[in-house]
N, C-alpha and C positions, 0 to 999 in steps of 0.2 A: 515778455509780457509781465508786468508787475502783478504781484499777488498781495491782497490786503491782509491776509492772515498768515501766521507762521506755520510751517509744516509741523506735523506731530513729531515728538521725539521717538515714538514707537507707533507704527501704523496699526498694529494689532491691539493697541490699547486706546485707540482713538474712538471718540463717541460715534463717528459715522460707521466704523466697522462694528462696534458693539451693538448699534441700533439694528443691524441685520438680524439679530435674534439668536445667533448661535453661541453667544458668550455671556459670561457674567463675571463680575469682579470678586476676587477673593481677598478679603482684608484690605480692600482699596489699593492693592498693589499690582495685580496683573490679571488678565482675563483668561478664563478657561471655559470649557464646556463641561456640563455635568450630565450624566446619563448612565448607561450601562454598557458593558462589554460582555457579550455572551451571558447575559443575565446577572453579571456582577456589577454592583454599583461602582461608578468610576468618575474621576475627574481626568480630563485629557485636553490636549491642544485642540482648539476649536477647528471644526472642518474648514478647509480652505486656507487656514493660517499656516505659514511656514514655521512659526514658533509662537510661544505664548506672548501676549502683549505685556509690557512691563513699564512701570514708572520708577521702580527702584529694585534693589536686590530682593529676590524672593524670601519670604519669611518661612523657612523650612519647618519651624515649630508649628506654624499655623497649618501647613500641609499635613504634618504628622497628626495633628489633632482634628483634622477635618472630618474624620469618621468614615471616609471612603476606603473600601478595601483594595481598590486599584487606582493608582495615580500615575499618569504618563505625561511628562513634561518634555516638550522640545524647547531647549533653551536657545536664546538668541546667539548668533555667532560669537565665539570668543568667551562666553560666560561659562564659569566653572560650576560644578555641582558641589554644594556645601552641605548636603544632607548627611545623615549619619549612615552607619553600616547597613541599615535596612534597605538602602537604595542601591540599585544596580545601574550601570551606565552602558549605553550603546554608543560607540564612537562613530560619528558621521562627519560630514563636512559640507560646506557650501563652497562656491567659488566667487571671488570678487576681483574686480578691476579697480585700480586706484590711479588717479592722475593729479597733476597740479593744474590749477586754473590758469596759471601764467603760461602754460604750454599750449593753450588753445584747445580747439575742438578735439575731444578724445577719439572721435571716429577716424580722424586722420592718422592716429597712432596705432590703429589696428594692424595686424599682420597682413602682408601683401595678398595672401590668398583669400582673405576675407574681403578685402577691398575689390578684388577681381570678381568675387561672387556678387557684390553689390552692383558693379558695372554690368555684369552679365544679366542680372535680373532686370536692370533698367533697359538694356538692349532688347530683352524679350517681352517688353511691354508691361512689366510689373509696376504697380504704383501704390504708394501708401496713402491711406485715407484715415484721418482722425475720426473717432466716432463716440457717441454717447448712447449707442444702441446696445443694451444688455443682451438682447437675443442673438445678435450677430456674434458677440464674444462667446456667449454660452454655447452656441451650436458648434463652433470650432473647438472649444475647450472640451466639450463632451465627446466629440468625434475622436480626439486624441486619447482621452482616457479609455474609451471603449476599445480602441485599437490595442491598447496596452493591458486590457483586462483589469483596469483599476476601478474600484467602486467609487461612486459619487452620488451625492444626494442633490438632484437637480433643483428641487425647490429651495433648498438652503443656498446653493450656489447662485441661483437667480436673485434671491433676496439680497445677498451680499453684493453682487454686481450692481444691482439697481441703486443701492445706497452709495457704493464706492464711486460710481460714475457721476454722482451729484457733487463730489468733492472737488475743490480747485487743486488739490494736491495729488493729482493722478494724471497720467496721459494714457489714453487707450487708442489703439490703432488696429487697422485691418489692412492687409495687403491684398489687392485684387489682381487678377490676371488680365490679359489683353481682351478677354471677353466679359470683363466686369464681374467675374465670379470670385467670391471670397476664398482665399487660399490659406491665409494664416492670420492669427490675431494675438494680441497680448495686452495686458494692463501693466503700467509701470507706476508703482506706488512711491511717492516722494516723501521720505522722512527728512529730518534735519541732518544734512550731510551725506545721506545715502539714498539711493533709489533701488527698489526691489522689483525684479522681473517676476510677474505673477499671472496666473490664469492663461498661460500660453496654450495655444491650440493650432491645429492645422489639418488640412486634408492632404493626404499623400498624393503627390503628383511630381512630375519632373521639375516643376518650379518651386516645390515646397521648401527645399533647403535654401534656395536664394531668398525666398520670401521671409524665412525666419531670420536670416542675416540682415535683411533690410529692416525688419522690425527692431532687432536688437540695436542696430545702428541708430534708429530713431529714439529708442529708449536712452541710449548713451548721450545723444545730443540734447534731449529734453532734460536729463539730469544735469548736464554741464550748464545749460541755460538758466537753471534754477540755482546755480552756485554749489551744487553737490560735487563731491570728489570721490565718491565710491559707487560702484554699480554691483549689486548683489544678484547673482544668477539664481539664487534660491536653492541650489543644491539638487542633486538627483541620485537616487540609488541605482539608476540605470547606467551601466558602464558606458554605453554608447552615447547617451545624452551628456554624461559627465565629460567624456572626451571632446564632444562638440563644444562645450563651454571652455574647456582647457585650451582649445585651439584659437580662442580669442585672446589668449594670454592671461586668462583669469587664473589666479592662484588659489590653492585650497586654504580654507579657514576652518578650524575645528568647530563642530556644532554637535552638542551632546543631547541625547535622549535619556532622560532620567526616569526610572521605573521603580515603583514600590508596590508590591503585591502582598497582601496578608497571607500568612502561611496556609490557612485553610482554603484559600482560593487558588493556590498555585497548581494543584493537580488538575483541576478543571481547565484553567487557562493554559496550562502547558499542553493539554490535549487539543483545545479548540483554537488557541492563538499562539502557536509555537514561535512566531516571530518575536514575541515579547521575551523569549528566552534564547535568542540567537546566540551563536558562538562569539559574536563581536560585543556581547554584553559581559561586563566584568563587575564583580562586587566592589562597592565603594570601600576603600581601605582608609582607616585613620590610625595614627600612632596610638 
């Protein structure tokens, strides 16, 4: 299907995403959220975003001069931290699949065991349905987060989904079982050259694994049909989920979290947010 407008270079800097109300632009470069973390004024990656929205390389001086005692940036995959020694870095990763358009539908290139799961889901009556219903996506997304004890602001997520589903540069789907009950859902965000797997959710059942594979296959196919050559799984700190992505053949790509905390705020945040000081965080070294 032809699309009249170009996909955004970065989904999380796109006006449709920003209009959801969770973000603002700093120095016209990238979008962040501003608020507080345990009572400390902070800039941070907007809720729901996998990384900061960006139009060009971050202005690290602008961040240093922003006046916020706590700044947390999740950089896009492959981007390096160019801040000074006051920044610390947590090493993370996402997983990506790449293909050549000349090779045809990337779904046909998936490992055999994933193709078998798709066929097994089909035999058991699972079917994919495209949707623009934010509540269906939200319900399954929240169910997954609650099962994993992950915090989520329902009102912010609902506002984001309602705006995102108005865009022509997304594909949203739900997999239903043979009794027409929603089992799993996801939204695929199409950037220029890349598609991002976002807002995944499911209800645990014997069919949920098959349903998730069917959804991802649909996301891969929609990416290919739009001329994209990269599918980004979004990354996960959950080893089981990361392994699930790896079994599609997706390769790890570095993704950095950059953190700067004022000295006076460190004792309180070390006590209340120890994850900001995890052992995988290392001081930024410069010659």
